[in-house]
py3Dmol code that shows the C-alpha trace and the ligand (Angstrom):
import py3Dmol

protein = """\
ATOM      1  CA  MET A   1     -57.043  -2.334   4.029  1.00  0.00           C
ATOM      2  CA  THR A   2     -59.092   0.310   5.813  1.00  0.00           C
ATOM      3  CA  ASP A   3     -62.796   0.093   6.481  1.00  0.00           C
ATOM      4  CA  SER A   4     -64.359   3.262   5.127  1.00  0.00           C
ATOM      5  CA  LYS A   5     -67.744   2.701   6.770  1.00  0.00           C
ATOM      6  CA  THR A   6     -68.137   5.763   8.969  1.00  0.00           C
ATOM      7  CA  ILE A   7     -71.336   5.131  10.877  1.00  0.00           C
ATOM      8  CA  PRO A   8     -72.500   1.559  11.451  1.00  0.00           C
ATOM      9  CA  ASN A   9     -76.211   2.240  11.806  1.00  0.00           C
ATOM     10  CA  ASP A  10     -77.450  -0.674  13.851  1.00  0.00           C
ATOM     11  CA  LEU A  11     -76.491   0.460  17.379  1.00  0.00           C
ATOM     12  CA  PRO A  12     -76.830   3.751  19.233  1.00  0.00           C
ATOM     13  CA  THR A  13     -73.317   5.156  19.462  1.00  0.00           C
ATOM     14  CA  LEU A  14     -71.382   7.922  21.163  1.00  0.00           C
ATOM     15  CA  TYR A  15     -68.598   9.166  18.846  1.00  0.00           C
ATOM     16  CA  ILE A  16     -65.589  10.926  20.352  1.00  0.00           C
ATOM     17  CA  VAL A  17     -64.599  13.474  17.713  1.00  0.00           C
ATOM     18  CA  PRO A  18     -61.358  15.500  17.844  1.00  0.00           C
ATOM     19  CA  THR A  19     -61.428  18.958  16.249  1.00  0.00           C
ATOM     20  CA  PRO A  20     -58.483  21.125  15.082  1.00  0.00           C
ATOM     21  CA  ILE A  21     -56.174  22.825  17.621  1.00  0.00           C
ATOM     22  CA  GLY A  22     -55.648  25.827  15.366  1.00  0.00           C
ATOM     23  CA  ASN A  23     -55.458  24.947  11.701  1.00  0.00           C
ATOM     24  CA  LEU A  24     -58.938  24.086  10.438  1.00  0.00           C
ATOM     25  CA  ALA A  25     -57.444  21.952   7.666  1.00  0.00           C
ATOM     26  CA  ASP A  26     -56.525  19.421  10.357  1.00  0.00           C
ATOM     27  CA  ILE A  27     -60.091  18.177  10.701  1.00  0.00           C
ATOM     28  CA  THR A  28     -60.462  14.667   9.297  1.00  0.00           C
ATOM     29  CA  GLN A  29     -62.927  13.595   6.632  1.00  0.00           C
ATOM     30  CA  ARG A  30     -64.298  11.047   9.062  1.00  0.00           C
ATOM     31  CA  ALA A  31     -64.905  13.758  11.679  1.00  0.00           C
ATOM     32  CA  ILE A  32     -66.869  15.795   9.122  1.00  0.00           C
ATOM     33  CA  ASP A  33     -68.885  12.716   8.103  1.00  0.00           C
ATOM     34  CA  VAL A  34     -69.720  11.806  11.702  1.00  0.00           C
ATOM     35  CA  LEU A  35     -70.589  15.362  12.741  1.00  0.00           C
ATOM     36  CA  SER A  36     -72.857  15.675   9.689  1.00  0.00           C
ATOM     37  CA  SER A  37     -74.664  12.382  10.264  1.00  0.00           C
ATOM     38  CA  VAL A  38     -75.271  12.123  14.018  1.00  0.00           C
ATOM     39  CA  ASP A  39     -78.537  13.267  15.615  1.00  0.00           C
ATOM     40  CA  LEU A  40     -76.856  15.522  18.165  1.00  0.00           C
ATOM     41  CA  ILE A  41     -73.436  17.029  18.963  1.00  0.00           C
ATOM     42  CA  ALA A  42     -72.562  17.399  22.655  1.00  0.00           C
ATOM     43  CA  ALA A  43     -70.202  20.382  22.791  1.00  0.00           C
ATOM     44  CA  GLU A  44     -68.155  22.076  25.500  1.00  0.00           C
ATOM     45  CA  ASP A  45     -69.152  25.529  24.202  1.00  0.00           C
ATOM     46  CA  THR A  46     -72.001  25.413  21.705  1.00  0.00           C
ATOM     47  CA  ARG A  47     -71.244  28.909  20.321  1.00  0.00           C
ATOM     48  CA  HIS A  48     -67.595  28.039  19.691  1.00  0.00           C
ATOM     49  CA  THR A  49     -68.518  24.701  18.075  1.00  0.00           C
ATOM     50  CA  GLY A  50     -71.264  26.468  16.085  1.00  0.00           C
ATOM     51  CA  LYS A  51     -68.573  28.466  14.254  1.00  0.00           C
ATOM     52  CA  LEU A  52     -66.633  25.310  13.392  1.00  0.00           C
ATOM     53  CA  LEU A  53     -69.792  23.581  12.171  1.00  0.00           C
ATOM     54  CA  SER A  54     -70.836  26.500   9.989  1.00  0.00           C
ATOM     55  CA  HIS A  55     -67.325  26.627   8.475  1.00  0.00           C
ATOM     56  CA  PHE A  56     -67.833  23.035   7.299  1.00  0.00           C
ATOM     57  CA  GLY A  57     -71.515  23.528   6.378  1.00  0.00           C
ATOM     58  CA  ILE A  58     -72.776  21.154   9.091  1.00  0.00           C
ATOM     59  CA  ASN A  59     -76.283  21.777  10.475  1.00  0.00           C
ATOM     60  CA  THR A  60     -76.480  19.173  13.258  1.00  0.00           C
ATOM     61  CA  LYS A  61     -78.040  20.392  16.528  1.00  0.00           C
ATOM     62  CA  THR A  62     -75.702  20.994  19.484  1.00  0.00           C
ATOM     63  CA  TYR A  63     -76.164  20.318  23.179  1.00  0.00           C
ATOM     64  CA  PRO A  64     -74.030  21.908  25.969  1.00  0.00           C
ATOM     65  CA  LEU A  65     -71.774  19.607  27.951  1.00  0.00           C
ATOM     66  CA  HIS A  66     -69.106  21.415  29.939  1.00  0.00           C
ATOM     67  CA  ASP A  67     -67.084  20.793  33.087  1.00  0.00           C
ATOM     68  CA  HIS A  68     -69.711  22.317  35.372  1.00  0.00           C
ATOM     69  CA  ASN A  69     -72.747  20.376  34.184  1.00  0.00           C
ATOM     70  CA  GLU A  70     -71.218  17.186  32.826  1.00  0.00           C
ATOM     71  CA  GLN A  71     -72.146  14.730  35.571  1.00  0.00           C
ATOM     72  CA  GLN A  72     -75.775  15.826  35.502  1.00  0.00           C
ATOM     73  CA  LYS A  73     -76.124  16.155  31.698  1.00  0.00           C
ATOM     74  CA  ALA A  74     -74.325  12.892  30.993  1.00  0.00           C
ATOM     75  CA  GLN A  75     -77.293  10.901  32.331  1.00  0.00           C
ATOM     76  CA  ALA A  76     -79.672  12.735  29.989  1.00  0.00           C
ATOM     77  CA  LEU A  77     -77.367  11.995  27.045  1.00  0.00           C
ATOM     78  CA  VAL A  78     -77.123   8.308  27.956  1.00  0.00           C
ATOM     79  CA  GLU A  79     -80.931   8.172  27.944  1.00  0.00           C
ATOM     80  CA  LYS A  80     -81.050   9.761  24.481  1.00  0.00           C
ATOM     81  CA  LEU A  81     -78.524   7.187  23.270  1.00  0.00           C
ATOM     82  CA  GLN A  82     -80.571   4.355  24.775  1.00  0.00           C
ATOM     83  CA  GLN A  83     -83.609   5.696  22.928  1.00  0.00           C
ATOM     84  CA  GLY A  84     -81.675   5.173  19.684  1.00  0.00           C
ATOM     85  CA  MET A  85     -79.997   8.521  19.010  1.00  0.00           C
ATOM     86  CA  SER A  86     -76.417   8.740  17.797  1.00  0.00           C
ATOM     87  CA  ILE A  87     -74.368  11.472  19.434  1.00  0.00           C
ATOM     88  CA  ALA A  88     -70.927  13.020  18.794  1.00  0.00           C
ATOM     89  CA  LEU A  89     -68.869  14.544  21.591  1.00  0.00           C
ATOM     90  CA  VAL A  90     -66.544  17.458  20.778  1.00  0.00           C
ATOM     91  CA  SER A  91     -64.600  19.931  22.891  1.00  0.00           C
ATOM     92  CA  ASP A  92     -63.474  23.444  21.968  1.00  0.00           C
ATOM     93  CA  ALA A  93     -60.276  22.100  20.390  1.00  0.00           C
ATOM     94  CA  GLY A  94     -58.358  18.860  20.108  1.00  0.00           C
ATOM     95  CA  THR A  95     -59.370  15.539  21.567  1.00  0.00           C
ATOM     96  CA  PRO A  96     -62.263  15.476  24.063  1.00  0.00           C
ATOM     97  CA  LEU A  97     -61.352  14.168  27.554  1.00  0.00           C
ATOM     98  CA  ILE A  98     -57.722  15.319  27.209  1.00  0.00           C
ATOM     99  CA  SER A  99     -57.832  18.180  29.740  1.00  0.00           C
ATOM    100  CA  ASP A 100     -61.397  18.630  28.488  1.00  0.00           C
ATOM    101  CA  PRO A 101     -64.891  17.365  29.443  1.00  0.00           C
ATOM    102  CA  GLY A 102     -66.123  13.890  28.493  1.00  0.00           C
ATOM    103  CA  TYR A 103     -64.824  11.464  31.109  1.00  0.00           C
ATOM    104  CA  HIS A 104     -68.137  11.139  32.987  1.00  0.00           C
ATOM    105  CA  LEU A 105     -70.126  10.763  29.787  1.00  0.00           C
ATOM    106  CA  VAL A 106     -67.868   8.022  28.411  1.00  0.00           C
ATOM    107  CA  ASN A 107     -67.859   6.276  31.773  1.00  0.00           C
ATOM    108  CA  GLN A 108     -71.629   6.315  32.045  1.00  0.00           C
ATOM    109  CA  CYS A 109     -72.034   5.139  28.437  1.00  0.00           C
ATOM    110  CA  ARG A 110     -69.688   2.193  28.977  1.00  0.00           C
ATOM    111  CA  GLN A 111     -71.485   1.265  32.195  1.00  0.00           C
ATOM    112  CA  ALA A 112     -74.822   1.371  30.367  1.00  0.00           C
ATOM    113  CA  ASN A 113     -73.416  -0.786  27.538  1.00  0.00           C
ATOM    114  CA  VAL A 114     -73.732   2.057  25.049  1.00  0.00           C
ATOM    115  CA  ARG A 115     -71.136   1.751  22.314  1.00  0.00           C
ATOM    116  CA  VAL A 116     -68.367   4.378  22.342  1.00  0.00           C
ATOM    117  CA  VAL A 117     -66.430   4.903  19.103  1.00  0.00           C
ATOM    118  CA  PRO A 118     -63.297   7.107  19.276  1.00  0.00           C
ATOM    119  CA  LEU A 119     -62.005   8.936  16.202  1.00  0.00           C
ATOM    120  CA  PRO A 120     -58.273   9.734  16.059  1.00  0.00           C
ATOM    121  CA  GLY A 121     -57.295  13.347  15.476  1.00  0.00           C
ATOM    122  CA  ALA A 122     -55.648  16.531  16.692  1.00  0.00           C
ATOM    123  CA  CYS A 123     -54.248  16.606  20.206  1.00  0.00           C
ATOM    124  CA  ALA A 124     -51.753  19.221  21.451  1.00  0.00           C
ATOM    125  CA  VAL A 125     -49.779  16.867  23.700  1.00  0.00           C
ATOM    126  CA  ILE A 126     -49.057  14.374  20.917  1.00  0.00           C
ATOM    127  CA  THR A 127     -48.434  17.089  18.319  1.00  0.00           C
ATOM    128  CA  ALA A 128     -45.917  18.777  20.645  1.00  0.00           C
ATOM    129  CA  LEU A 129     -44.164  15.536  21.587  1.00  0.00           C
ATOM    130  CA  SER A 130     -43.773  14.481  17.966  1.00  0.00           C
ATOM    131  CA  ALA A 131     -41.563  17.506  17.187  1.00  0.00           C
ATOM    132  CA  SER A 132     -39.983  18.167  20.587  1.00  0.00           C
ATOM    133  CA  ALA A 133     -36.822  16.098  20.023  1.00  0.00           C
ATOM    134  CA  LEU A 134     -37.270  14.765  23.568  1.00  0.00           C
ATOM    135  CA  PRO A 135     -37.458  10.995  24.105  1.00  0.00           C
ATOM    136  CA  SER A 136     -40.891   9.847  22.936  1.00  0.00           C
ATOM    137  CA  ASP A 137     -40.639   6.123  23.699  1.00  0.00           C
ATOM    138  CA  ARG A 138     -42.053   6.682  27.188  1.00  0.00           C
ATOM    139  CA  PHE A 139     -43.810   9.821  28.359  1.00  0.00           C
ATOM    140  CA  SER A 140     -46.204  11.016  30.989  1.00  0.00           C
ATOM    141  CA  PHE A 141     -48.937  13.559  30.273  1.00  0.00           C
ATOM    142  CA  GLU A 142     -49.583  15.561  33.434  1.00  0.00           C
ATOM    143  CA  GLY A 143     -52.377  17.880  32.203  1.00  0.00           C
ATOM    144  CA  PHE A 144     -52.475  21.506  33.371  1.00  0.00           C
ATOM    145  CA  LEU A 145     -49.953  22.656  35.957  1.00  0.00           C
ATOM    146  CA  PRO A 146     -51.505  23.711  39.269  1.00  0.00           C
ATOM    147  CA  ALA A 147     -52.450  27.407  39.417  1.00  0.00           C
ATOM    148  CA  LYS A 148     -50.586  28.135  42.677  1.00  0.00           C
ATOM    149  CA  SER A 149     -46.824  28.135  43.203  1.00  0.00           C
ATOM    150  CA  LYS A 150     -46.900  25.646  46.098  1.00  0.00           C
ATOM    151  CA  GLY A 151     -48.912  23.159  44.025  1.00  0.00           C
ATOM    152  CA  ARG A 152     -46.567  23.561  41.070  1.00  0.00           C
ATOM    153  CA  LYS A 153     -43.449  23.071  43.160  1.00  0.00           C
ATOM    154  CA  ASP A 154     -44.969  19.923  44.684  1.00  0.00           C
ATOM    155  CA  LYS A 155     -45.683  18.688  41.171  1.00  0.00           C
ATOM    156  CA  PHE A 156     -42.103  19.345  40.037  1.00  0.00           C
ATOM    157  CA  LEU A 157     -40.756  17.586  43.137  1.00  0.00           C
ATOM    158  CA  GLU A 158     -42.976  14.624  42.265  1.00  0.00           C
ATOM    159  CA  ILE A 159     -41.538  14.365  38.749  1.00  0.00           C
ATOM    160  CA  ALA A 160     -37.947  15.401  39.562  1.00  0.00           C
ATOM    161  CA  LYS A 161     -36.603  11.821  39.404  1.00  0.00           C
ATOM    162  CA  VAL A 162     -39.061  10.492  36.802  1.00  0.00           C
ATOM    163  CA  GLU A 163     -37.069   9.159  33.845  1.00  0.00           C
ATOM    164  CA  ARG A 164     -39.851   9.581  31.254  1.00  0.00           C
ATOM    165  CA  THR A 165     -40.516  12.810  29.346  1.00  0.00           C
ATOM    166  CA  CYS A 166     -43.157  14.733  31.351  1.00  0.00           C
ATOM    167  CA  ILE A 167     -45.596  16.959  29.502  1.00  0.00           C
ATOM    168  CA  PHE A 168     -47.713  19.828  30.857  1.00  0.00           C
ATOM    169  CA  TYR A 169     -50.308  22.223  29.510  1.00  0.00           C
ATOM    170  CA  GLU A 170     -49.871  25.796  30.679  1.00  0.00           C
ATOM    171  CA  SER A 171     -51.674  29.060  30.095  1.00  0.00           C
ATOM    172  CA  PRO A 172     -49.789  32.163  28.868  1.00  0.00           C
ATOM    173  CA  HIS A 173     -50.476  34.320  31.921  1.00  0.00           C
ATOM    174  CA  ARG A 174     -48.772  31.817  34.231  1.00  0.00           C
ATOM    175  CA  ILE A 175     -45.892  30.705  32.005  1.00  0.00           C
ATOM    176  CA  LEU A 176     -43.155  32.833  33.625  1.00  0.00           C
ATOM    177  CA  ASP A 177     -44.160  31.959  37.192  1.00  0.00           C
ATOM    178  CA  SER A 178     -44.344  28.280  36.256  1.00  0.00           C
ATOM    179  CA  LEU A 179     -40.926  28.313  34.594  1.00  0.00           C
ATOM    180  CA  ASP A 180     -39.433  30.061  37.655  1.00  0.00           C
ATOM    181  CA  ASP A 181     -40.892  27.359  39.919  1.00  0.00           C
ATOM    182  CA  MET A 182     -39.629  24.644  37.574  1.00  0.00           C
ATOM    183  CA  LEU A 183     -36.155  26.185  37.626  1.00  0.00           C
ATOM    184  CA  ALA A 184     -36.171  26.284  41.443  1.00  0.00           C
ATOM    185  CA  ILE A 185     -36.887  22.542  41.641  1.00  0.00           C
ATOM    186  CA  LEU A 186     -35.331  20.977  38.527  1.00  0.00           C
ATOM    187  CA  GLY A 187     -32.309  23.289  38.163  1.00  0.00           C
ATOM    188  CA  PRO A 188     -30.876  25.147  35.134  1.00  0.00           C
ATOM    189  CA  GLU A 189     -29.432  22.128  33.303  1.00  0.00           C
ATOM    190  CA  ARG A 190     -32.643  20.155  32.743  1.00  0.00           C
ATOM    191  CA  GLU A 191     -33.598  20.195  29.051  1.00  0.00           C
ATOM    192  CA  VAL A 192     -37.077  21.591  28.472  1.00  0.00           C
ATOM    193  CA  ALA A 193     -39.038  22.151  25.261  1.00  0.00           C
ATOM    194  CA  ILE A 194     -41.771  24.704  24.759  1.00  0.00           C
ATOM    195  CA  ALA A 195     -44.255  24.160  21.910  1.00  0.00           C
ATOM    196  CA  ARG A 196     -46.361  27.242  21.292  1.00  0.00           C
ATOM    197  CA  GLU A 197     -49.206  28.013  18.904  1.00  0.00           C
ATOM    198  CA  LEU A 198     -49.013  24.609  17.250  1.00  0.00           C
ATOM    199  CA  THR A 199     -50.489  24.427  13.734  1.00  0.00           C
ATOM    200  CA  LYS A 200     -50.947  28.229  13.737  1.00  0.00           C
ATOM    201  CA  THR A 201     -49.110  31.140  12.104  1.00  0.00           C
ATOM    202  CA  PHE A 202     -46.691  31.769  14.989  1.00  0.00           C
ATOM    203  CA  GLU A 203     -45.927  28.132  15.747  1.00  0.00           C
ATOM    204  CA  THR A 204     -42.676  27.953  17.769  1.00  0.00           C
ATOM    205  CA  ILE A 205     -40.939  24.847  19.106  1.00  0.00           C
ATOM    206  CA  ARG A 206     -37.680  25.334  21.051  1.00  0.00           C
ATOM    207  CA  ASN A 207     -35.548  23.162  23.341  1.00  0.00           C
ATOM    208  CA  MET A 208     -33.035  24.572  25.799  1.00  0.00           C
ATOM    209  CA  PRO A 209     -31.497  23.978  29.185  1.00  0.00           C
ATOM    210  CA  LEU A 210     -34.129  25.299  31.599  1.00  0.00           C
ATOM    211  CA  GLY A 211     -31.965  28.207  32.829  1.00  0.00           C
ATOM    212  CA  GLU A 212     -31.648  29.537  29.258  1.00  0.00           C
ATOM    213  CA  LEU A 213     -35.291  28.881  28.425  1.00  0.00           C
ATOM    214  CA  VAL A 214     -36.520  30.957  31.379  1.00  0.00           C
ATOM    215  CA  GLU A 215     -34.369  33.914  30.281  1.00  0.00           C
ATOM    216  CA  TRP A 216     -35.432  33.566  26.641  1.00  0.00           C
ATOM    217  CA  VAL A 217     -39.145  33.528  27.485  1.00  0.00           C
ATOM    218  CA  ARG A 218     -38.706  36.395  29.987  1.00  0.00           C
ATOM    219  CA  SER A 219     -36.862  38.566  27.437  1.00  0.00           C
ATOM    220  CA  ASP A 220     -39.354  38.079  24.573  1.00  0.00           C
ATOM    221  CA  GLU A 221     -43.008  38.866  25.299  1.00  0.00           C
ATOM    222  CA  ASN A 222     -44.094  36.992  22.182  1.00  0.00           C
ATOM    223  CA  GLN A 223     -42.984  33.768  23.865  1.00  0.00           C
ATOM    224  CA  GLN A 224     -45.443  34.490  26.691  1.00  0.00           C
ATOM    225  CA  ARG A 225     -48.453  34.591  24.334  1.00  0.00           C
ATOM    226  CA  GLY A 226     -50.838  32.019  22.908  1.00  0.00           C
ATOM    227  CA  GLU A 227     -51.345  28.361  23.713  1.00  0.00           C
ATOM    228  CA  MET A 228     -48.424  26.301  24.936  1.00  0.00           C
ATOM    229  CA  VAL A 229     -47.160  22.898  25.948  1.00  0.00           C
ATOM    230  CA  LEU A 230     -44.099  22.339  28.184  1.00  0.00           C
ATOM    231  CA  LEU A 231     -42.099  19.145  27.816  1.00  0.00           C
ATOM    232  CA  VAL A 232     -39.489  18.207  30.417  1.00  0.00           C
ATOM    233  CA  HIS A 233     -36.668  15.763  29.682  1.00  0.00           C
ATOM    234  CA  GLY A 234     -36.719  12.803  32.045  1.00  0.00           C
ATOM    235  CA  PHE A 235     -34.246  12.542  34.913  1.00  0.00           C
ATOM    236  CA  ARG A 236     -30.767  11.289  33.907  1.00  0.00           C
ATOM    237  CA  GLU A 237     -28.297   9.811  36.390  1.00  0.00           C
ATOM    238  CA  GLU A 238     -25.000  11.699  36.337  1.00  0.00           C
ATOM    239  CA  ALA A 239     -22.351   9.639  34.575  1.00  0.00           C
ATOM    240  CA  SER A 240     -20.602   7.540  37.227  1.00  0.00           C
ATOM    241  CA  ASP A 241     -17.154   8.587  38.470  1.00  0.00           C
ATOM    242  CA  GLU A 242     -16.210   4.970  38.991  1.00  0.00           C
ATOM    243  CA  ILE A 243     -13.589   3.982  36.401  1.00  0.00           C
ATOM    244  CA  PRO A 244     -13.622   0.394  35.123  1.00  0.00           C
ATOM    245  CA  ASP A 245     -10.319  -1.566  35.163  1.00  0.00           C
ATOM    246  CA  GLU A 246     -10.251  -1.795  31.369  1.00  0.00           C
ATOM    247  CA  VAL A 247     -10.267   2.002  31.134  1.00  0.00           C
ATOM    248  CA  THR A 248      -7.521   2.551  33.697  1.00  0.00           C
ATOM    249  CA  ARG A 249      -5.400  -0.018  31.816  1.00  0.00           C
ATOM    250  CA  SER A 250      -5.939   1.819  28.502  1.00  0.00           C
ATOM    251  CA  LEU A 251      -5.138   5.135  30.151  1.00  0.00           C
ATOM    252  CA  SER A 252      -1.928   3.730  31.642  1.00  0.00           C
ATOM    253  CA  ILE A 253      -0.818   2.576  28.168  1.00  0.00           C
ATOM    254  CA  LEU A 254      -1.760   5.780  26.361  1.00  0.00           C
ATOM    255  CA  VAL A 255      -0.061   7.990  28.911  1.00  0.00           C
ATOM    256  CA  LYS A 256       3.303   6.432  28.011  1.00  0.00           C
ATOM    257  CA  GLU A 257       2.975   8.046  24.561  1.00  0.00           C
ATOM    258  CA  LEU A 258       0.761  11.089  25.225  1.00  0.00           C
ATOM    259  CA  PRO A 259       0.330  13.878  27.766  1.00  0.00           C
ATOM    260  CA  LEU A 260      -2.175  12.845  30.478  1.00  0.00           C
ATOM    261  CA  LYS A 261      -4.697  15.482  29.364  1.00  0.00           C
ATOM    262  CA  LYS A 262      -4.783  14.105  25.815  1.00  0.00           C
ATOM    263  CA  ALA A 263      -4.852  10.474  26.980  1.00  0.00           C
ATOM    264  CA  ALA A 264      -7.742  11.226  29.372  1.00  0.00           C
ATOM    265  CA  ALA A 265      -9.700  12.993  26.610  1.00  0.00           C
ATOM    266  CA  MET A 266      -9.233  10.025  24.248  1.00  0.00           C
ATOM    267  CA  CYS A 267     -10.348   7.493  26.875  1.00  0.00           C
ATOM    268  CA  ALA A 268     -13.332   9.698  27.778  1.00  0.00           C
ATOM    269  CA  GLU A 269     -14.452   9.683  24.163  1.00  0.00           C
ATOM    270  CA  ILE A 270     -13.871   5.959  23.595  1.00  0.00           C
ATOM    271  CA  TYR A 271     -15.565   4.803  26.811  1.00  0.00           C
ATOM    272  CA  ASN A 272     -18.146   7.603  27.146  1.00  0.00           C
ATOM    273  CA  LEU A 273     -16.824   8.708  30.529  1.00  0.00           C
ATOM    274  CA  LYS A 274     -16.068  12.082  32.079  1.00  0.00           C
ATOM    275  CA  LYS A 275     -12.720  13.554  30.917  1.00  0.00           C
ATOM    276  CA  ASN A 276     -12.126  15.328  34.231  1.00  0.00           C
ATOM    277  CA  ALA A 277     -12.651  12.153  36.263  1.00  0.00           C
ATOM    278  CA  LEU A 278     -10.107  10.288  34.095  1.00  0.00           C
ATOM    279  CA  TYR A 279      -7.599  13.148  34.291  1.00  0.00           C
ATOM    280  CA  LYS A 280      -7.981  13.290  38.088  1.00  0.00           C
ATOM    281  CA  TRP A 281      -7.511   9.516  38.347  1.00  0.00           C
ATOM    282  CA  GLY A 282      -4.379   9.786  36.204  1.00  0.00           C
ATOM    283  CA  LEU A 283      -2.898  12.545  38.384  1.00  0.00           C
ATOM    284  CA  GLU A 284      -3.485  10.493  41.503  1.00  0.00           C
ATOM    285  CA  ASN A 285      -2.452   7.067  40.221  1.00  0.00           C
ATOM    286  CA  LEU A 286       0.039   7.370  37.332  1.00  0.00           C
ATOM    287  CA  ASP A 287       3.588   8.627  37.104  1.00  0.00           C
ATOM    288  CA  ASN A 288       3.415  11.606  34.771  1.00  0.00           C
TER     289      ASN A 288
END
"""
ligand_1 = """\
27
LIG
N -58.227 18.679 24.321
C -57.115 19.475 23.901
C -56.060 18.567 23.253
O -56.412 17.514 22.738
O -54.904 18.932 23.236
C -56.545 20.306 25.038
C -57.542 21.222 25.672
S -56.902 22.168 26.985
C -58.355 22.917 27.591
C -56.130 23.514 26.191
C -54.611 23.530 26.364
O -54.032 22.661 25.397
C -53.959 24.875 26.114
O -53.969 25.695 27.270
C -52.553 24.490 25.728
O -51.782 24.161 26.861
C -52.824 23.214 24.916
N -53.032 23.566 23.498
C -54.179 23.535 22.808
N -53.982 23.940 21.535
C -52.663 24.241 21.429
C -51.834 24.722 20.375
N -52.340 24.995 19.170
N -50.525 24.892 20.623
C -49.994 24.634 21.840
N -50.739 24.190 22.868
C -52.051 23.987 22.678
"""
view = py3Dmol.view(width=600, height=400)
view.addModel(protein, "pdb")
view.setStyle({"model": 0}, {"cartoon": {"style": "trace"}})
view.addModel(ligand_1, "xyz")
view.setStyle({"model": 1}, {"stick": {}})
view.zoomTo()
view.show()
């Protein structure tokens, strides 16, 4: 059973409130209730948030809290909270703190024993992962890729052998350079997904081997536009060339009835091994 009480009114509270990443219908009822009832909304860009608030008929006052002033303004907000105000934190889109301001404010609130209540909601990294068809049991969110090629290549070297899905935010004007750097380090076979314009009219989610993806994005300018998330399949060990005894025994039996090529293909399928490795082993070790 869910607890529908939106704002417990006994303690001053900082609410972390996600906002839509494109489609305004993705705001939650609880987000609207909190934004309507708090005393103040700390916003990354008060003009941008003003438009969202007026769309939902919310009149709460806003207060600027962006990357450049956060450390200094956070103290003032903690004092307001300690004086009994309730405050909501929003960013321009999605979940605050996820490649957005808020970390210092939350940290200072927790240190000052001010209650912090997070609301669940829109977040591009999770939205992209959920439809990417890449393994989602373990993943690593890496934030924005570095702006310079050297930094990006270092980043790709760092994740080259990581077995989890690795997820990056990237801006449209750097997408081709970033994909070229990724290709140089991870090679053309690595599976990569691009999730673009999520929840919006031109939403596109595609998976391809990296070599093909780079060419596809390069050849279609539309794929270089809008907001995007890159998801990289984790590192996979090449299937081992070592052939277990049980397999060589099966191959030796099958080859008495079938051509080596066919016998090798059957064993490869049954034991999930490489056909060529089995064929080569047969040529070297069996009388054909
Ligand atoms: N806090 C936000 C969140 O929860 O996802 C992310 C803010 S970050 C400043 C903005 C980046 O998120 C964009 O450059 C893009 O990489 C990604 N992003 C945001 N909205 C998106 C969307 N609708 N589709 C794809 N990526 C998006």
